[in-house]
N, C-alpha and C positions, 0 to 999 in steps of 0.2 A: 441494433447494437446499443448496448448500455455502457456508458463511460463513467468511471468513478475516479475522482481525484481526492487524495487524502494528504493533508499537511500535518507533519509531525515535528515538534520542537523537543529536542533532547537536552538533558544536562550535558555539559561539555565533556565530562569524564565518562559519560555513558555512550558516546557516539561509536566508539570502536566496538563495543559489545553489540550495539544494534547492527552495525555493518557486518560483523561476523555472523550473527544470527540470520540476517537477510541472505547472506551468501549460502547458508545451509538450507534455507527454506524456499528460495526463489523458484526453483524448478518445480517443487511440489505445488506452489501457488499457481504458477503458469500452466501446469498440466492438470489443474483441477477442472472437472467437467464444466464447460461453458466459458472458461477463460480463454480469450483469444489473443491477449497482448498484455505485457507487464513491463513497466519501466520504473526506475528509481532515479529521482533527480535530487541534486543538492543545491541549495541556495548559494549564489556567488557572494552575496554580501554577509550572510550569516551561516557559517559552516555547520551549525548545529540544527539547521532547519532542512528537512527533507520532504519530498513529495513522492507519492506513488501515483502512477497513472495506469489504469487498467481498463481493458475492454472486456465486456461480458456479452454473451449472446443475448441475454435478456435479464431483467431485474430479478427474476426467480433464481437464476444461476448465481447471482451475487448473494442473494439471501441464503441459498443452500450452502454456499461457502461460509458465510458468516455464522451459520448454525453448525458447522462441521467441527470435528475434533481438531483438524489441522488449524483452523482459525483460532479456536480456543487456546491451543498451545502457543501459537505465534503471538496472539494478543496478550495472553497472560505474561509472557516474557517481556514483550515490547512496552506495555503500559507502565511497567515499573521504572522505565528509563526516561519517561517524559519530564520535561520542564514545564510545559504548558499543556492544556487540554487540546487534543487533536481536533482538527476541523476536516469535514468531508463534504464534497459536492458531488452530486449526480448531474451530469450534463448531457445535452444533446449536441451532436456535431452538426453544424449548419453548413460549413463550407470546408473543403479540402483542396489545397492547391499543391501540386507536385512540381 
């Protein structure tokens, strides 16, 4: 399992556009080959900061998505809304407690 976390900071007047677009594309991203999980989080202290949290079967699946037309469309729309440069982390899960 390959886990990816992306932090995105938006201009305040662009948040609604991001949320509307995410609503339209979220199922396409989630159903992309190799994607096993997708969540969107909003920072409690700063409502213009969001995080995506996704599970991929492996790193190649994420790279295939990042090279896809779907990603190019989503990213070209989203990057115009940013206030700051996005940050991304690829992490290994060490412990899960239910």
